[in-house]
C-alpha positions in Angstrom: 99.4 19.6 18.7 99.9 23.2 19.6 103.1 24.1 21.4 103.3 25.6 24.8 106.2 28.0 25.0 108.4 29.1 27.8 109.3 32.7 27.2 111.6 35.2 28.9 110.8 38.7 29.9 110.0 41.0 26.9 109.5 38.3 24.3 106.3 39.9 23.3 107.7 43.3 22.8 107.7 43.0 19.1 104.0 44.0 19.0 104.8 47.4 20.5 104.9 49.0 17.1 101.6 47.7 15.9 99.7 50.4 14.1 96.6 51.4 16.0 93.5 52.2 14.0 90.8 54.5 15.5 87.5 53.1 16.5 85.2 52.4 13.7 82.3 54.7 12.8 79.9 55.2 15.7 76.9 53.8 13.9 78.3 50.3 15.0 77.9 49.0 11.5 80.9 46.7 11.8 79.8 45.3 15.1 76.3 44.4 13.7 77.7 42.9 10.5 78.1 39.2 10.0 77.7 36.1 12.2 79.0 35.6 15.8 78.5 36.8 19.3 79.0 40.2 20.8 82.1 40.8 22.9 82.7 43.9 24.9 86.0 45.4 26.1 86.4 47.5 29.2 89.2 50.0 29.2 91.0 52.9 30.7 89.9 56.2 29.1 91.7 59.3 28.1 93.6 60.8 25.2 94.5 58.4 22.4 95.7 55.7 22.4 93.5 55.2 25.4 89.8 54.5 24.8 86.6 56.6 25.0 84.7 54.0 27.0 83.4 50.5 26.4 84.0 49.1 22.9 82.3 46.1 21.2 83.2 43.6 18.5 81.6 40.6 17.0 83.4 37.2 17.4 82.8 34.4 15.0 83.2 31.1 17.1 83.5 29.1 13.9 86.5 30.9 12.5 87.9 32.7 15.5 87.6 36.0 13.7 87.2 39.2 15.8 85.8 42.2 14.0 87.3 45.7 14.5 86.0 47.3 17.6 83.5 50.2 17.8 82.4 52.4 20.6 79.5 51.0 22.5 79.2 53.6 25.3 81.2 56.4 26.8 82.0 55.6 30.4 85.0 56.9 32.4 87.5 54.1 33.2 85.2 51.1 32.7 87.9 48.8 33.8 85.8 45.7 34.6 82.5 44.4 33.2 79.9 41.9 34.1 76.7 40.6 32.4 73.3 40.0 34.0 72.5 36.3 33.7 69.0 36.9 32.2 68.4 40.6 31.4 70.1 42.4 28.4 72.1 44.5 30.9 75.8 45.0 31.3 77.4 46.4 34.5 80.7 48.3 34.6 82.8 49.8 37.3 83.8 53.4 36.8 87.3 53.3 38.4 87.5 56.9 39.5 88.2 58.8 42.7 85.0 61.0 42.9 81.4 60.5 42.0 78.4 62.8 42.6 80.5 64.9 44.9 81.6 61.9 47.0 85.0 60.3 47.5 83.8 57.2 45.6 83.8 55.4 42.3 80.6 54.0 40.9 79.0 51.0 39.3 77.1 51.7 36.1 74.1 49.7 34.7 73.8 49.8 30.9 71.1 48.2 28.7 72.2 46.2 25.7 70.9 46.5 22.1 71.8 43.1 20.9 71.4 44.0 17.2 74.3 46.3 17.4 76.1 45.9 20.8 75.2 49.6 21.7 74.9 50.3 25.4 72.6 52.8 26.9 73.0 53.9 30.5 70.2 53.0 32.9 71.7 54.4 36.1 74.7 54.3 38.4 75.3 54.0 42.1 78.3 55.0 44.2 80.6 52.1 45.2 81.3 53.5 48.7 85.0 54.1 48.3 87.4 55.1 45.5 88.7 53.2 42.5 86.4 50.1 42.2 88.3 47.6 40.1 86.0 44.5 39.9 82.3 43.8 39.4 80.2 40.6 39.2 76.6 39.6 39.3 75.2 36.7 41.4 73.9 33.7 39.4 70.2 34.7 40.1 70.8 38.2 38.9 69.6 39.9 42.2 72.7 41.8 43.2 75.8 43.3 41.7 79.0 42.9 43.8 82.0 45.2 43.5 85.5 45.5 45.1 87.0 48.9 45.9 90.8 48.8 45.6 91.1 52.3 47.2 90.1 51.9 50.9 89.9 48.1 50.7 86.2 47.3 50.8 83.4 45.4 49.0 79.9 46.5 48.1 76.6 44.8 47.3 74.0 46.6 45.3 70.5 45.3 44.7 69.2 44.9 41.2 65.7 46.0 40.1 63.5 44.0 37.8 64.7 46.1 34.8 68.4 45.8 35.7 68.8 49.1 37.3 70.9 49.3 40.4 69.6 50.1 43.9 71.6 52.3 46.2 73.7 50.9 49.0 71.9 49.5 52.1 73.3 51.4 55.1 74.2 49.8 58.4 75.9 46.6 59.6 75.3 44.2 58.0 74.7 46.4 55.0 75.6 46.8 51.4 79.1 48.0 52.2 81.8 46.0 54.0 85.1 47.4 55.1 88.1 45.1 55.1 90.7 45.4 57.9 94.4 44.7 58.2 97.7 44.9 56.4 100.6 42.6 55.4 104.3 42.5 54.7 104.9 44.4 51.4 105.8 47.9 52.4 104.7 49.4 49.1 101.5 47.5 48.4 100.2 46.1 51.6 100.0 48.8 54.2 96.2 48.7 54.1 93.5 46.5 52.7 92.9 46.6 48.9 89.8 44.8 47.8 90.5 43.3 44.3 87.6 41.1 43.5 84.3 39.6 44.7 82.3 36.8 43.2 79.1 35.1 44.5 79.1 31.4 45.1 76.6 29.4 42.8 73.9 29.2 45.4 74.1 32.9 46.3 74.7 32.3 50.0 78.3 33.4 50.1 80.7 35.7 48.2 84.4 35.2 47.8 86.6 38.3 47.9 90.3 38.6 47.3 92.1 41.3 49.2 95.6 42.0 48.0 96.5 44.3 50.9 95.9 41.8 53.7 96.8 38.5 52.1 93.4 36.9 52.6 90.7 35.3 50.5 87.6 36.3 52.4 84.3 34.6 52.4 81.3 36.9 53.2 77.8 35.8 53.9 75.6 37.2 51.2 71.9 38.0 51.4 70.7 38.7 47.9 67.2 39.6 49.0 68.3 42.2 51.4 71.4 43.2 49.4 73.8 42.8 52.4 77.2 41.4 53.2 78.5 40.0 56.5 82.0 38.8 57.4 82.1 35.0 57.6 85.4 33.2 57.2 88.9 34.0 55.8 91.6 31.8 54.2 95.1 33.3 54.5 97.7 33.0 51.7 101.5 33.3 52.0 102.5 36.7 53.3 103.4 39.0 50.4 101.4 36.9 47.9 98.8 39.5 47.2 95.6 37.6 46.2 93.8 39.3 43.3 91.2 37.2 41.5 89.4 33.9 42.2 87.8 31.2 40.1 85.6 28.3 41.2 85.8 24.9 39.6 82.6 23.8 37.8 82.3 20.9 40.2 82.1 23.4 43.1 84.6 21.4 45.1 87.7 23.5 44.4 88.7 27.1 43.9 91.8 28.9 42.7 93.2 32.3 43.5 95.9 34.1 41.5 98.3 36.1 43.6 99.5 39.3 42.0 102.7 40.1 43.9 104.5 36.7 44.2 103.4 35.3 40.8 101.6 32.2 42.1 98.3 30.4 42.0 96.8 28.9 45.2 94.4 26.0 45.1 91.7 25.5 47.8 89.0 23.0 48.6 85.6 24.7 48.8 82.9 23.7 51.3 79.9 25.4 49.9 77.7 24.4 52.8 80.0 25.9 55.4 81.3 28.7 53.2 84.9 27.8 53.8 88.1 27.6 51.8 91.1 25.4 52.7 94.4 25.8 50.9 96.2 22.7 49.7 98.6 23.7 46.9 100.5 26.8 45.6 102.4 26.9 42.2 104.3 29.5 40.3 102.8 31.1 37.2 106.2 31.6 35.6 108.7 28.9 34.6 111.6 28.4 37.1 114.0 29.2 34.3 112.9 32.8 34.4 115.0 34.3 37.2 114.7 38.1 36.6 111.0 38.9 37.4 111.4 42.6 38.0 108.2 44.4 37.2 106.2 41.2 36.8 102.7 40.7 38.3 99.7 38.5 37.6 96.2 39.5 36.8 93.4 37.2 35.7 92.5 33.6 36.4 89.9 31.3 34.7 88.9 27.6 34.8 88.1 26.1 31.4 84.4 25.2 31.1 85.4 21.5 30.9 87.0 21.8 34.3 90.2 20.2 32.9 92.4 23.3 32.6 93.3 26.5 34.5 94.7 29.7 32.9 96.3 32.8 34.5 97.8 35.9 33.0 101.3 37.3 33.7 102.0 41.0 33.2 105.6 41.9 32.3 106.2 38.4 31.2 103.2 39.0 28.9 102.0 35.4 28.8 99.2 33.1 29.8 100.1 30.3 32.3 98.5 26.9 31.6 97.7 24.2 34.1 96.1 20.8 34.0 93.5 20.1 36.7 93.1 16.7 38.3 89.3 16.8 38.6 89.3 14.2 41.4 91.7 16.1 43.7 91.8 19.6 42.3 95.6 19.5 42.1 97.3 21.5 39.4 100.1 20.5 37.0 102.0 23.4 35.4 102.0 22.9 31.6 103.9 26.1 30.6 103.1 29.5 29.3 102.0 31.0 26.0 103.1 34.6 25.0 100.1 36.8 24.1 102.1 38.7 21.4 101.1 41.9 23.2 101.9 43.7 26.4 100.3 43.6 29.8 97.5 41.0 29.8 95.4 42.4 32.6 92.4 40.3 31.6 91.4 37.4 29.3 88.3 35.5 28.7 87.3 32.0 27.4 84.3 31.9 25.0 81.2 29.9 26.1 82.1 27.0 23.8 85.5 26.6 25.4 87.2 26.7 22.0 88.8 30.1 22.2 90.6 32.4 24.5 90.9 36.2 24.0 93.8 37.9 25.7 93.7 41.7 26.2 97.0 43.5 25.9 96.5 46.7 27.9 99.7 48.5 26.9 100.0 47.2 23.3 96.3 48.1 22.7 95.6 44.7 21.2 93.5 41.7 21.7 94.9 38.3 20.7 92.7 35.3 19.7 93.9 31.8 20.7 92.4 28.4 19.8 92.3 26.1 22.8 93.4 22.5 22.1 90.8 20.3 23.7 93.2 17.5 24.9 96.1 19.5 26.4 94.6 22.9 26.9 97.5 24.4 24.8 96.9 27.8 23.1 97.5 28.5 19.4 97.5 32.1 18.1 95.0 32.4 15.2 96.2 35.5 13.4 97.6 39.0 14.0 96.3 40.7 17.2 93.4 43.0 16.7 93.8 46.7 17.6 91.6 47.6 20.6 92.3 50.8 22.6 93.6 50.1 26.2 91.7 46.8 26.7 91.6 45.7 30.3 88.5 43.5 30.4 86.9 41.1 27.9 83.3 39.9 28.2 81.5 37.6 25.9 77.7 37.9 25.5 76.0 34.7 26.8 73.0 35.2 24.5 72.8 32.9 21.5 74.9 34.3 18.6 73.0 35.9 15.8 
């Protein structure tokens, strides 16, 4: 059985000196070579060792091998990615301050060449405010949803038949929804900061975490009109800082990871009423770790089996592991696994549920872990792969070639 380790701050620092190789040749030969599925990496861009845009690798789900990354498309600060459920289209936020002369970031639509992983821009639309940090697509593929950290808002953009994005629908309700309020942290919570938004499976509601106001908001969603309307709100502990949300496959429970106080909050989900009700909050860090200076959480994901929950700890540089009681939704903390990298802003579980890829933003690495099916424990499969400034991991859902 794979071990689950309890590590102290800085235990993963040994990877800081990993040699970084430049992206492979731009013809994407490496990405097209061999078996496996495409996997894209969002990033922050700039001078090396930062990235040029979105990179792509091939992942072999039989061996756990990840090929060296190559450049798929040049996009500025494509910090979060989402795939269309049916079309060969990928969406990326461009986490910037200004777009087309407006004080706004943007959401970019890119077509996918599945023979190589190359991405070609279709179009972009402004996100309404600056620094969008999260994007998702509703299960029917009719709208793209994005959260603007700067200004604290969420946005809904209609999707054309070919995957292109429609512009914002003006008015109230409309495609843009401004959050309101503040909370107790004097440095991070003086104003709203939208951090994520995800559509519910039936497309009637969207769940949005706002770090600045300590609320998990439920918005009414009209995918036909491309509009959002305030609906309900579930508060979390003051100072928690809700960041990302994951719904259980049984659609009865949902889980929010809180960036500022290093916790996960569990909710019941009433999909008919569009309402979340809190029932449990647990730490993402072992109690034995007392110095948490500089720590924060980032990503959360439920295993496809519905039996395990994972969350990432930055600073502690680990993945928290929980068992889920599928009858009650309650969590049991199983421990943490170091990523052997620095700053796991994002991770992803492959469609088979056998593998977890953790992105080390500040170590410029991606680590591959095998998931033990009985306990949910993680086992590193080899040396981390060099990837420039990875901050988002997205597996292709198309059948591997």
